[in-house]
C-alpha positions in Angstrom: -14.7 -64.0 1.4 -12.7 -65.3 4.4 -13.2 -63.8 7.8 -9.5 -62.8 7.9 -9.8 -61.0 4.5 -13.0 -59.1 5.8 -11.1 -57.9 8.8 -8.3 -56.7 6.5 -10.5 -54.8 4.0 -13.1 -53.3 6.4 -10.8 -50.8 8.2 -9.5 -49.5 4.9 -13.1 -48.9 3.6 -14.1 -47.2 6.9 -11.0 -45.0 6.7 -11.7 -43.9 3.1 -15.4 -43.3 3.9 -14.5 -41.1 6.9 -11.9 -39.2 4.9 -14.4 -38.5 2.1 -17.0 -37.3 4.6 -14.5 -34.9 6.2 -13.5 -33.4 2.9 -17.0 -32.7 1.8 -18.3 -31.3 5.1 -15.4 -29.1 6.1 -16.9 -25.7 7.0 -15.4 -22.5 5.7 -14.4 -20.2 8.6 -16.3 -16.9 8.7 -12.9 -15.4 9.7 -11.1 -16.7 6.6 -9.5 -14.1 4.4 -11.9 -13.0 1.7 -11.2 -11.4 -1.7 -13.9 -9.7 -3.7 -14.6 -10.8 -7.2 -12.6 -9.0 -9.9 -15.5 -9.2 -12.4 -18.5 -8.2 -10.4 -19.3 -5.5 -7.9 -20.2 -7.9 -5.1 -18.3 -7.6 -1.8 -19.0 -9.4 1.4 -19.7 -7.4 4.5 -19.4 -8.0 8.3 -21.4 -6.1 11.0 -19.9 -4.1 13.7 -22.0 -6.1 16.2 -20.5 -9.4 15.0 -17.0 -8.1 15.8 -18.0 -7.0 19.2 -17.0 -3.4 18.5 -18.4 -0.3 20.2 -21.4 0.8 18.2 -21.7 4.0 20.1 -18.3 5.1 18.7 -19.5 5.0 15.1 -21.2 8.4 15.0 -18.4 10.4 16.7 -16.0 8.8 14.1 -18.3 9.8 11.3 -18.7 13.3 12.7 -14.9 13.7 12.9 -14.5 12.6 9.3 -17.1 15.1 8.1 -15.6 17.9 10.1 -12.2 17.2 8.6 -13.3 17.3 5.0 -13.4 13.6 4.3 -15.1 12.3 1.1 -15.0 8.5 1.9 -14.0 6.1 4.5 -13.8 2.3 4.6 -12.8 -0.4 7.1 -12.1 -4.0 6.0 -11.6 -6.9 8.4 -10.4 -10.1 6.8 -11.2 -8.5 3.5 -14.9 -7.9 4.3 -16.4 -4.4 4.5 -17.3 -3.4 8.1 -17.8 0.4 7.4 -18.2 2.1 4.0 -19.2 5.8 4.3 -19.4 8.6 1.7 -19.7 12.3 2.5 -20.3 15.7 0.9 -21.7 14.4 -2.4 -19.0 11.7 -2.9 -20.3 8.3 -4.0 -19.0 4.8 -4.4 -18.3 5.5 -8.1 -16.6 8.8 -7.7 -12.9 8.9 -8.6 -10.4 10.8 -6.4 -6.7 11.4 -6.5 -4.4 9.2 -4.4 -1.7 11.8 -4.5 1.5 10.3 -2.9 -0.4 7.3 -1.5 0.0 6.1 -5.1 3.8 5.9 -4.7 3.1 2.4 -3.3 1.6 1.4 -6.6 4.9 2.2 -8.2 6.6 0.1 -5.5 4.4 -2.9 -6.4 5.1 -2.5 -10.1 8.8 -2.2 -9.6 8.7 -5.5 -7.6 6.7 -7.2 -10.3 9.2 -6.1 -13.0 12.1 -7.4 -10.8 10.5 -10.8 -10.3 10.0 -11.0 -14.1 13.7 -10.5 -14.5 13.3 -7.1 -16.2 15.3 -5.1 -13.7 17.2 -5.3 -10.5 16.7 -2.6 -7.9 20.4 -2.8 -6.9 21.5 -1.9 -10.4 22.3 1.8 -11.1 19.5 3.7 -12.8 21.8 4.9 -15.6 22.0 1.3 -16.9 18.4 1.6 -17.8 17.9 5.3 -18.6 21.4 6.1 -19.9 23.8 8.7 -18.7 22.6 12.2 -18.1 19.2 11.6 -16.5 20.4 14.0 -13.8 22.8 17.0 -13.8 24.9 15.3 -11.1 28.5 14.5 -12.0 28.5 11.2 -13.8 30.4 9.4 -11.0 27.7 10.6 -8.6 24.8 9.7 -10.9 26.2 6.2 -11.2 25.9 5.7 -7.5 22.1 6.0 -7.7 20.2 2.7 -7.9 16.5 2.0 -8.2 16.6 1.0 -4.6 17.7 4.6 -3.7 14.7 5.9 -5.6 12.4 3.5 -3.6 13.9 4.6 -0.3 14.2 8.4 -0.9 17.9 8.3 -0.6 19.1 9.3 -4.1 21.0 12.3 -2.7 19.6 14.5 -5.4 18.5 18.1 -4.6 15.0 18.3 -3.1 14.7 22.1 -3.7 12.3 21.6 -6.6 9.9 18.7 -7.0 9.6 19.0 -10.8 11.5 15.9 -12.1 13.6 17.3 -14.9 17.3 16.8 -15.3 17.9 20.4 -14.5 16.3 20.0 -11.1 17.9 16.6 -10.4 21.2 18.1 -9.2 23.8 16.5 -6.8 23.4 17.3 -3.1 24.9 14.2 -1.4 26.1 10.7 -2.2 23.3 8.2 -2.8 22.4 6.4 0.4 23.8 9.1 2.7 20.7 11.4 3.0 17.0 10.7 3.3 14.8 13.4 1.6 11.2 13.1 0.4 11.2 13.9 -3.3 9.3 13.1 -6.5 12.3 11.7 -8.2 10.8 8.3 -7.3 8.8 8.6 -10.6 12.0 7.9 -12.5 11.1 4.3 -11.5 8.2 4.6 -13.9 10.6 5.4 -16.7 12.8 2.5 -15.8 9.8 0.1 -15.8 8.6 1.5 -19.1 12.1 1.1 -20.6 12.6 -2.5 -19.5 9.1 -3.7 -20.3 9.1 -2.0 -23.7 5.7 -0.4 -23.1 4.2 2.5 -21.3 4.1 2.4 -17.5 0.3 2.7 -17.6 0.0 -0.4 -19.9 2.3 -2.5 -17.8 0.5 -1.4 -14.6 -2.9 -2.3 -16.0 -1.8 -5.7 -17.1 0.2 -6.7 -14.1 -1.7 -5.1 -11.2 -4.9 -3.2 -12.0 -6.7 -5.9 -13.9 -5.4 -8.7 -11.7 -7.1 -7.4 -8.6 -10.1 -5.7 -10.3 -9.2 -2.1 -9.7 -10.7 0.8 -11.7 -8.9 4.1 -12.2 -6.4 5.9 -14.3 -3.0 7.7 -14.1 -3.2 11.4 -14.7 -0.2 13.6 -15.3 -0.3 16.1 -12.4 1.6 19.3 -12.1 4.7 17.6 -10.8 4.2 13.8 -11.2 1.7 11.2 -12.3 -1.2 10.8 -9.9 -3.5 7.8 -9.7 -7.2 8.3 -9.5 -9.8 5.7 -8.5 -12.9 5.0 -6.5 -12.6 4.1 -2.9 -13.2 0.4 -3.3 -10.2 0.2 -5.7 -8.0 1.8 -3.1 -9.3 -0.8 -0.6 -8.5 -3.6 -3.1 -4.9 -2.5 -3.2 -4.9 -2.2 0.6 -6.2 -5.8 0.8 -3.4 -7.0 -1.5 -0.9 -5.2 0.8 -2.4 -6.8 3.9 -1.8 -10.2 2.3 1.8 -9.3 1.4 1.3 -9.1 -2.3 -1.0 -12.1 -2.6 -4.6 -12.0 -4.1 -6.6 -15.1 -3.3 -4.3 -17.9 -4.5 -2.1 -15.8 -6.7 1.1 -14.2 -5.5 1.1 -11.0 -7.6 4.0 -9.3 -5.9 6.9 -11.4 -4.6 6.5 -11.8 -0.9 10.2 -11.4 -0.1 10.2 -8.1 -2.0 6.9 -7.0 -0.3 8.4 -7.7 3.1 11.4 -5.6 2.2 9.0 -2.9 1.2 7.4 -2.7 4.6 10.7 -2.9 6.6 13.0 0.0 7.5 14.9 0.5 4.3 17.8 2.5 5.8 18.7 3.8 9.2 18.4 7.5 8.5 14.6 7.4 8.6 13.6 4.0 10.1 9.9 4.8 9.5 10.3 4.5 5.8 10.4 1.4 3.6 10.0 1.3 -0.2 7.7 4.3 -0.5 5.6 2.8 2.4 5.4 4.6 5.8 6.0 2.4 8.8 4.6 2.8 12.3 6.1 1.7 15.6 9.7 2.7 14.9 12.0 4.6 17.3 12.1 7.8 15.2 10.8 9.3 12.0 11.3 12.1 9.5 8.7 14.1 7.6 8.7 15.6 4.1 10.4 19.0 3.7 13.0 18.7 6.5 15.9 17.0 7.9 14.8 16.8 11.5 14.5 13.4 13.2 11.7 13.1 15.6 11.8 10.5 18.4 8.8 8.2 18.8 6.3 6.4 16.6 4.9 8.0 13.4 1.3 7.7 14.6 1.3 6.9 18.3 -2.4 6.1 18.6 -2.2 3.5 15.7 -1.1 -0.1 16.1 2.7 -0.5 16.1 2.7 -2.9 13.2 0.8 -0.6 10.9 2.2 0.4 7.5 0.6 3.1 5.4 0.4 4.7 2.0 0.1 8.4 2.7 -0.7 11.2 0.2 -1.1 14.9 0.3 -4.4 16.2 1.7 -4.6 13.1 3.9 -5.2 10.3 1.3 -4.6 7.2 3.3 -4.3 3.4 3.2 -3.6 2.0 6.7 -2.8 -1.7 6.8 -2.8 -3.4 10.2 -1.7 -7.1 10.0 -2.3 -7.8 13.8 -6.0 -7.0 13.3 -6.3 -8.2 9.7 -7.6 -4.7 9.0 -7.4 -2.2 6.2 -8.6 1.4 6.6 -9.1 3.9 3.7 -9.6 7.6 3.9 -10.1 9.9 0.8 -10.9 13.6 0.8 -9.8 17.1 0.9 -7.1 18.2 3.4 -8.2 18.0 7.0 -6.5 21.3 7.5 -6.7 23.4 4.3 -4.4 26.0 5.8 -1.6 23.4 6.2 -2.1 20.5 3.8 0.6 18.0 4.6 2.4 15.8 2.1 2.3 12.8 4.4 1.8 12.2 8.1 -0.1 14.9 10.0 -1.9 15.4 13.3 -5.0 14.2 11.5 -3.7 10.6 11.6 -3.3 10.5 15.4 -6.7 12.1 16.1 -8.4 9.8 13.6 -6.9 6.7 15.2 -8.0 7.9 18.6 -11.6 7.6 17.3 -10.9 4.3 15.4 -9.6 2.9 18.7 -12.8 3.9 20.5 -14.7 1.9 17.9 -12.6 -1.3 17.7 -11.4 -1.7 21.3 
């Protein structure tokens, strides 16, 4: 081999050798996003000390949770469990109702059905369910799209939460009034119709099984309620933290998910597609038409979005901290059980802040 040819080949060999070494020795960052197995019960953990959090704030936080009738509590950071606590006989395998926090499951399923070309949220609901699914005048019923159901702006009467045609009467034009109402569950009927299967079956195939959740839908007094263990609620929270992506699979279209956690209308800017949004200029609460100035949960990070259910079932998602917080239990105040945001949220975040800051 000539000297000139050696000088030509050697740099190429050296470059390939270095490249191969780099590929095989690349360390995995301990702060990389982690997703638990969907087939086993294993789940990585991270210590409070390793995060530099305030260990002395743990017990006051746990005391507050117990005093306010909590059954379980979890904190994930980058998908890893930092805290997992169970109280009052509750265990890791105990199922518990999500109540209206489960509305966000319906949002996810609606988004999946849209990305599969089965529906369009801007199409009127009557195109899927036929005329007469309400008692509103037909011209008014035809104004209502699936998007109005996602944003609580159907304009249908909120005097009765039982979702029957007799109770779904006209109150205002769709899009002109925000009012918290269980009419959202008509989205389940839309998904069932367009997928030609039960909502439960479509949900299981497209979401539950794909992220390893347990649980079941139960027909409650006024709408279907999802029940699961705490870790399953945390799995959905982790999917939400990653904008609909689980590991390397985009389960819910990211564009749709980003719409879901953005102000969906200007009447109540603290509401997306059945998600509650923090850090906005004003907010409304279920059961009224008053608009309150300020952030939904002042003590919580401004970028937080949350699934909120009656009796303080909560999924808090905080992108700026790569964090998910779960709370399940009985109502913090049994004499005044809220359907969504309550004073409990702000007091809880005061204690969480003492831990993480």
